[in-house]
C-alpha positions, 0 to 999 in steps of 0.5 A: 287141544288140536288132534287132527292128522298132520297137525301137531307133534307126536307124543306118547301117552299111557293111562295112569303113567307119569313122566317117571314111568315114561322116562324108564320105559323110553330110555330102555327102548332108546338103548335097545333101538340103538342096536343095529338089527337087520337094517330096521330103523331105530325109530321103528324098534322104539315105537314097537317096544313102546306100543308093546308096553301099552304106550300110544303115540298121539299127535297134539298141538299142545300136549296134556300133562300125560303126554311125553316126547320121545325120539322121532328120527334117527338123529333124536337117538343121539340126544332124545328130546325132553319128555315134557317139551311143549307142556309149559306153553299149554298148562291149564288152570287146573295144572297151574293149581296142582303145581302150587301144591307139594309134589307128593300132593299132586295128582298122578301125571301132572308135570310142572314147569321148573320154578324160577 
């Protein structure tokens, strides 16, 4: 995984959190950030709220299964990116095996690509 300044896309991660937890927090803060407040840019409000709930913003070339995409720019607040953007291309063997199991039997935080 690539983790260096200026390399990769920004993702959010929090120990023990899965995509459902991210979606709940992210949507609440997207809604809050859309409220214009003293000229503060929505992405700054969103990032402050996410950090306040224990999320860390990291850069990754290929995201791990516990890293999720959120809005980065003003335009993203109209239609936020899918939280699992980029994860399909970077699944490792352990994730592929976990995705073969029933959903309830998967380890927390494992995000599987849709089945075809």
